[in-house]
C-alpha positions, -999 to +999 in steps of 0.1 A: +412-401+529+375-390+537+373-377+570+349-404+592+321-392+613+300-413+637+269-400+620+275-407+586+296-443+584+295-442+544+331-432+531+343-468+556+321-495+529+344-513+509+338-534+480+368-555+466+373-578+436+404-594+424+413-565+405+391-534+419+380-509+453+351-496+448+346-472+482+325-438+478+346-408+465+367-384+490+377-348+476+409-362+463+388-392+445+362-366+432+389-344+418+405-376+398+370-388+388+357-352+376+394-353+354+387-385+340+353-375+326+374-339+312+395-368+293+363-384+276+340-411+285+326-421+247+332-412+209+319-380+203+296-393+173+273-408+197+255-404+232+251-430+257+236-411+279+194-403+289+204-373+303+232-356+281+258-345+302+287-350+281+278-329+259+298-298+271+331-288+269+356-302+291+356-283+321+317-285+325+320-321+320+344-320+352+323-298+370+291-315+367+306-349+382+316-331+412+279-308+416+262-343+405+281-363+439+280-338+459+239-332+454+233-370+459+255-370+491+232-342+505+197-351+487+208-390+506+172-404+522+171-438+539+138-443+516+154-428+484+194-431+482+219-427+453+251-449+465+279-436+436+311-451+440+347-446+426+360-476+405+399-475+418+423-499+398+461-503+410+453-469+427+439-453+400+403-438+396+393-455+362+352-447+364+323-449+387+295-473+394+262-460+411+235-480+426+201-465+437+165-472+456+132-460+464+116-475+495+141-501+493+126-514+529+093-523+513+103-528+474+139-544+480+149-536+440+177-514+428+189-500+396+224-494+388+241-467+367+283-463+354+309-450+330+348-457+327+376-435+312+379-442+281+416-456+281+398-480+308+370-498+283+373-530+270+391-548+293+360-561+315+366-538+346+326-524+338+315-560+340+340-567+376+325-532+391+282-540+380+287-579+398+307-564+432+280-538+438+249-566+425+269-585+455+264-558+478+227-558+472+215-593+468+242-608+494+247-574+512+215-555+520+187-584+501+180-573+471+153-593+453+156-568+415+180-551+402+176-528+367+194-515+342+188-499+312+201-489+278+202-474+245+193-503+218+233-489+209+252-491+236+265-529+230+283-525+257+265-519+285+238-545+273+267-566+268+272-565+307+238-571+312+238-599+294+264-619+312+253-607+343+223-627+334+194-599+332+164-607+316+145-583+289+116-561+310+106-540+279+115-508+264+103-472+261+111-441+241+131-412+249+147-381+235+183-383+228+201-349+206+168-338+191+160-376+183+136-407+194+157-432+209+146-468+220+156-474+259+159-512+268+151-519+300+167-554+316+157-569+351+178-593+369+160-612+398+178-625+429+178-662+418+193-653+386+218-638+404+224-665+432+225-694+399+252-672+375+278-649+405+313-661+408+331-630+415+349-633+448+335-600+463+343-587+499+328-556+519+341-540+546+321-515+565+292-528+556+271-527+596+269-494+603+259-483+570+226-500+575+200-473+586+212-453+557+195-475+539+164-478+556+171-512+576+177-527+606+202-554+596+213-575+567+218-610+551+246-627+566+264-635+537+272-602+532+309-607+539 
């Protein structure tokens, strides 16, 4: 377990769903996540990420996971943060779910990103872990909007977004592996989330973290 510091309460934040626990990774969690990345995240014939971090040999994929999480922890500011959680099922790290924001206290908008190890895909875990951070965003932090995006051939990610009520929010062109690709933007508003959310999510260790998100207090339905 990560050592608790009164100056950095994020490690005590927990999101729990019927099957999953999402938490700020300890060093051992990061080792497990890095090993998961080394084992494979997607079919090598495709590249689902805007940043092609998986197009390297397995050891470098593992090290890139460690560097990313260390860098985001060091870069955290209340006006610019990225909450990157490990997803744990039955005691095993199966992936990571992130949520980030700039000027959240003013804009009340978050964006999300995630990945799962190959052996844990196709089981509904991606939907459940996204629903968990959306609960934190809307019920905990008082967000008004959540955004996501995916290449137009990333049917798994787009399917999760549609299940959870996201609506189309335009598109843009990017480069992947030297070729133009189309990215679909998606947006979920607070009212739609409230009308569709059914997954029970419990949040613990939340109140001490509020200043790190740039907030003095959170909604009363944070759990």
